[in-house]
C-alpha positions in Angstrom: 11.9 -15.2 -14.1 11.4 -17.8 -16.8 8.8 -16.3 -18.8 9.9 -13.0 -19.0 12.1 -13.0 -21.5 10.3 -15.3 -23.6 7.2 -12.9 -23.3 8.9 -9.9 -24.4 10.4 -11.3 -27.5 6.9 -12.3 -28.6 5.5 -9.0 -27.8 8.2 -7.5 -29.6 7.1 -9.3 -32.9 3.7 -10.0 -32.6 2.6 -7.0 -30.5 2.0 -6.0 -26.9 -1.4 -6.3 -26.4 -2.7 -10.0 -26.3 0.3 -10.2 -24.3 -0.5 -7.5 -21.6 -4.3 -9.0 -21.9 -3.4 -13.1 -21.1 -0.9 -11.7 -18.5 -3.5 -9.1 -16.9 -6.5 -11.4 -17.3 -4.8 -14.7 -16.2 -3.3 -13.3 -13.0 -7.2 -12.2 -12.1 -8.3 -15.2 -12.4 -5.7 -17.1 -10.8 -6.1 -14.9 -7.8 -10.0 -15.5 -7.5 -9.7 -19.1 -7.7 -7.1 -19.2 -4.5 -9.6 -19.5 -1.8 -11.5 -22.7 -3.8 -8.2 -24.7 -4.1 -6.9 -23.7 -1.2 -10.0 -25.4 0.9 -9.8 -28.0 -1.6 -6.2 -28.9 -1.4 -2.5 -27.6 -0.6 -1.1 -28.5 -3.7 -4.2 -26.7 -5.8 -3.3 -23.7 -4.0 0.5 -23.8 -4.6 -0.1 -24.7 -8.5 -3.1 -21.5 -8.7 -0.1 -19.6 -7.5 2.6 -20.4 -9.9 0.3 -20.1 -12.6 -0.4 -16.7 -11.3 3.3 -15.8 -11.5 3.5 -17.6 -14.9 0.8 -14.8 -16.3 2.4 -12.3 -14.3 5.6 -12.7 -16.4 3.6 -11.5 -19.4 2.5 -8.1 -18.2 5.5 -6.3 -17.7 7.4 -7.0 -20.9 4.1 -6.3 -23.1 4.0 -2.4 -21.5 7.4 -1.5 -22.4 6.5 -2.6 -26.3 3.3 -1.1 -26.0 5.4 2.3 -25.1 7.6 2.4 -28.0 4.0 2.8 -30.4 2.4 5.2 -27.7 4.8 7.1 -26.3 6.4 10.1 -28.1 10.5 9.6 -27.5 9.9 13.3 -25.4 7.4 12.1 -23.6 8.0 8.6 -22.4 9.7 9.7 -18.9 6.4 11.4 -17.9 4.0 9.1 -19.5 6.0 6.0 -17.8 6.0 7.7 -14.7 2.1 8.2 -14.7 1.2 4.1 -15.7 3.9 3.1 -12.8 2.2 5.3 -10.4 -0.6 2.6 -10.5 1.8 0.4 -8.9 2.3 3.2 -6.0 -1.3 3.8 -5.7 -2.5 -0.3 -5.4 0.4 -0.5 -3.0 -1.2 2.1 -0.5 -4.9 1.1 -1.2 -4.8 -2.4 -0.9 -3.9 -2.4 3.0 -6.6 -0.4 4.1 -9.0 -2.3 1.4 -8.1 -5.8 2.5 -8.3 -4.8 5.8 -12.4 -4.1 5.7 -12.7 -6.7 3.8 -11.2 -9.1 5.9 -13.7 -8.3 8.1 -16.2 -10.2 6.2 -14.1 -13.2 6.1 -10.6 -13.4 4.3 -12.0 -14.9 1.0 -13.6 -11.9 0.6 -9.6 -10.1 -0.4 -9.5 -12.5 -3.6 -13.1 -12.6 -4.7 -13.5 -8.8 -4.4 -9.8 -7.8 -5.4 -9.5 -10.5 -8.4 -12.9 -9.7 -9.6 -12.2 -5.9 -9.8 -9.1 -7.0 -11.6 -11.1 -9.0 -14.1 -13.9 -5.5 -14.9 -10.6 -3.7 -15.3 -8.6 -6.0 -17.8 -12.1 -6.4 -19.7 -12.1 -2.5 -20.3 -8.7 -2.3 -20.7 -9.3 -5.0 -23.7 -11.0 -2.7 -25.0 -9.3 0.8 -25.0 -5.8 -0.9 -26.0 -4.6 -1.3 -29.2 -0.9 -3.0 -30.5 -0.7 -0.4 -33.6 -1.8 2.9 -34.4 -3.4 2.0 -37.7 -5.3 -0.3 -35.6 -7.0 2.0 -32.8 -10.1 2.9 -34.6 -10.5 6.4 -32.5 -7.1 7.8 -33.2 -7.1 11.0 -35.2 -4.5 12.1 -38.1 -3.1 14.3 -36.1 -2.2 12.1 -33.2 -0.9 9.4 -35.8 1.2 12.4 -37.5 2.4 13.3 -33.7 3.4 10.0 -32.4 5.3 8.8 -35.7 6.8 11.9 -36.6 6.6 11.4 -40.3 8.7 8.5 -39.9 8.2 5.4 -42.1 6.2 2.8 -39.7 6.1 -0.2 -42.4 8.5 -1.8 -39.7 9.7 -5.3 -39.2 11.3 -6.8 -35.9 14.9 -8.2 -37.0 16.5 -11.1 -35.8 17.9 -10.8 -32.0 21.4 -10.0 -32.6 22.5 -11.6 -29.2 26.1 -11.0 -29.5 25.9 -7.7 -30.0 23.0 -7.1 -27.5 25.3 -9.1 -24.9 28.2 -7.3 -25.5 27.1 -3.7 -25.3 28.4 -1.9 -22.9 25.6 0.6 -22.2 23.2 -2.8 -22.3 25.0 -4.5 -19.6 24.8 -1.1 -17.8 21.1 -1.3 -18.1 21.5 -5.0 -16.5 23.4 -4.5 -13.6 21.9 -1.1 -12.8 18.6 -3.2 -12.8 20.0 -5.6 -10.2 21.1 -3.2 -7.8 18.4 -0.5 -8.1 16.1 -3.3 -7.4 17.9 -5.2 -4.3 17.4 -1.7 -2.2 13.8 -1.4 -3.0 12.9 -5.1 -2.4 14.4 -4.8 1.1 12.9 -1.8 2.1 9.5 -3.1 0.9 10.0 -6.8 2.5 11.4 -5.1 6.0 9.7 -1.6 6.5 7.3 -2.7 8.8 9.3 -5.1 11.1 11.8 -2.0 11.3 9.0 0.0 12.3 7.8 -2.4 15.0 11.3 -3.7 16.1 13.1 -0.5 16.5 10.7 2.5 16.3 8.1 0.5 18.5 5.3 1.6 16.4 1.9 0.0 17.2 0.2 -2.4 15.1 -2.1 0.5 13.7 0.3 3.2 13.2 2.3 0.7 11.9 -0.1 0.2 8.9 -0.1 3.9 8.4 3.6 5.0 8.7 4.5 2.2 6.2 2.7 3.4 3.5 4.6 6.8 3.4 6.9 5.1 1.0 4.1 4.5 -1.1 2.9 8.5 -1.0 6.6 9.3 -1.3 6.5 7.4 -4.5 4.3 8.8 -5.9 5.1 12.2 -5.0 7.8 11.3 -7.1 5.9 10.6 -10.2 3.8 13.9 -10.2 7.4 15.7 -10.0 8.5 13.5 -13.0 5.3 14.0 -15.1 5.2 17.7 -14.5 9.2 18.8 -14.4 11.8 16.2 -15.6 10.2 16.8 -19.3 10.4 20.7 -19.3 13.9 20.7 -17.7 15.1 18.4 -20.6 13.8 20.2 -23.1 14.9 23.6 -21.6 18.3 22.2 -21.1 21.1 22.3 -23.8 22.0 18.5 -22.4 21.6 15.0 -24.6 18.9 12.7 -23.4 22.1 10.5 -21.7 23.5 13.1 -20.1 20.1 14.5 -18.8 19.6 11.0 -17.7 22.7 10.4 -15.9 22.6 13.5 -13.6 19.0 12.3 -12.6 19.9 9.0 -11.7 23.2 9.9 -9.8 20.9 12.9 -7.7 18.5 10.7 -6.8 20.6 7.9 -5.3 23.1 10.2 -4.1 19.6 11.5 -1.6 18.5 7.6 -1.2 21.9 6.7 0.0 22.5 9.7 2.0 19.2 9.1 4.1 19.7 5.3 4.3 23.2 6.5 6.0 21.3 8.9 8.1 18.8 6.6 9.2 21.6 4.4 11.3 22.3 7.8 13.1 18.6 7.8 14.2 16.8 6.2 17.6 13.5 6.0 18.6 13.6 9.3 20.3 13.3 10.7 16.3 11.5 8.4 14.6 8.9 11.1 13.3 11.9 12.1 11.5 12.9 8.2 10.2 9.0 8.3 8.7 10.0 11.4 7.1 13.0 10.2 5.7 11.1 7.2 4.2 8.7 9.7 2.4 11.9 11.0 0.8 13.7 7.5 0.2 10.6 6.7 -1.9 10.5 9.8 -3.9 14.0 9.6 -4.5 14.3 6.2 -5.7 11.5 6.6 -7.9 12.7 9.6 -9.6 15.9 7.6 -10.5 13.2 4.8 -11.6 11.0 6.3 -13.8 12.7 9.3 -14.3 15.8 7.8 -15.5 17.4 4.6 -16.5 13.9 2.3 -16.7 13.0 4.9 -19.8 16.7 4.2 -21.6 16.0 0.6 -22.8 13.3 1.6 -25.0 15.4 4.6 -26.4 18.4 2.2 -27.2 16.3 -0.6 -28.7 12.9 0.3 -29.5 12.9 -3.1 -31.5 13.8 -5.3 -28.7 12.3 -3.2 -25.5 10.1 -6.2 -24.7 12.8 -8.7 -24.6 15.4 -6.3 -22.8 13.1 -5.9 -20.2 12.3 -9.5 -19.6 15.7 -9.8 -19.5 16.3 -7.3 -17.3 13.5 -8.1 -14.8 14.6 -12.0 -15.1 18.0 -10.6 -13.9 16.4 -8.8 -11.2 15.0 -11.7 -9.5 18.5 -12.6 -8.0 17.3 -9.6 -5.9 14.3 -11.2 -5.0 16.2 -14.2 -4.0 18.9 -12.2 -2.1 17.1 -9.7 -0.5 15.0 -12.5 2.1 18.3 -14.1 2.6 20.2 -10.8 3.5 17.4 -10.1 5.9 17.3 -13.3 7.7 21.3 -13.4 7.8 21.4 -9.9 8.9 18.6 -9.3 11.3 18.6 -12.2 13.7 17.2 -10.5 17.1 15.8 -7.3 15.5 18.3 -4.3 17.0 19.1 -0.9 16.1 23.0 -2.4 15.2 21.6 -5.2 13.1 19.2 -3.6 11.1 21.8 -0.7 10.9 24.1 -3.0 9.1 21.0 -4.0 6.4 20.8 0.0 5.8 24.7 -0.1 4.8 23.7 -2.3 2.0 21.1 -1.1 0.6 23.3 2.4 0.7 26.1 0.5 -1.6 23.6 -1.1 -3.8 22.6 2.5 -4.8 26.2 3.6 -4.8 27.3 0.7 -7.2 24.2 1.3 -9.2 25.4 5.3 -9.5 28.9 4.4 -10.5 27.3 1.9 -12.9 24.8 4.1 -15.0 26.5 7.0 -14.4 29.8 6.0 -16.4 28.2 3.5 -18.6 24.2 4.3 -19.2 23.1 5.7 -22.1 19.9 6.6 -24.5 21.4 7.0 -27.2 20.0 4.1 -30.1 22.4 1.3 -30.6 22.7 0.3 -34.4 21.5 -3.3 -34.2 18.4 -1.6 -32.3 16.2 -0.3 -35.2 13.4 -1.6 -36.8 13.6 -2.9 -40.2 11.3 -1.8 -43.2 9.2 -4.4 -44.4 11.1 -6.5 -47.8 10.3 -4.7 -51.3 11.1 -5.6 -54.3 13.6 -3.3 -55.8 14.9 -4.4 -59.9 13.5 -7.8 -59.4 15.1 -8.2 -55.8 14.0 -8.3 -52.5 15.7 -5.8 -50.1 15.1 -4.5 -46.4 15.7 -0.8 -45.8 16.9 0.2 -42.3 14.6 3.0 -40.6 14.3 5.0 -37.3 11.4 4.5 -35.4 
């Protein structure tokens, strides 16, 4: 929560690669060390987990800064959808993998997954670069396409704090992220318990059917990659209007499905499993296909910072979600779970109203890069340039 805004600002100013790799490799090392620390002392394990969270704060803001360099504006939604597919795929695969590894001892989960992450991090360190000019294998044609003929001798300007946090689209983006995250976090935390308490699935069945949320998420990313960019290019709508439509449409489906689940019983439990798949897809279409990309469009010079700030603000959802679950669901009966689904539906309706009315993908005047200072008639000047 504390690290992300700082990490985002550093990534904006100095490039995202170093901070992404710091976060990636730092998490991998800490994860691998957890069994040793846990056997040594309880507080060493707690400290290791805290350091893992510290390093995690560097990763996401740095990724968004890199997208300002490596993703063409018309392809950002599709490429970000592809990248975020890794989260869903990892969540889908980790449960059966850890089940197998635990048969040889719980510590193997940390050694194997941590070791794999370290190897993957080293590979990424070779392949990822902070700027087009530093990449050793990129062609001139690719550089010209990504730059679009624009001047990239750029500098990150000083942070316009007042303009940033009095900007209606920026505030709408942050509020949308808080509300959107609440429903997703609650669903991730409570789904296995809900399927056990009210749908009466066995432990083995629960593991299988809990994964349909992530299957829906992966499916939606394929849809975003293959369809949304084409639909936008064929439409005559502005990027702002198009993304508002996509976001509101996805959220309407999500809210409707949550309400529909409250009317179903354990006798229709396979229908509920299908609806959970639909929710996984609709939530993700709204996220990767609409609002989350807009922070890069609004202020590319501060994409890392804004990502860090919004993620830190959305941590409030991570605090409220467990409190909501423990406060509402005390006995685990269907009526209690229904109230939790009402709260999730309300969060998506609220975020739909906020983003649908105030969300934007238009470049903010203060969000541009500025060119490097040049001397004209003996005076140093800096000219704004579009990125």
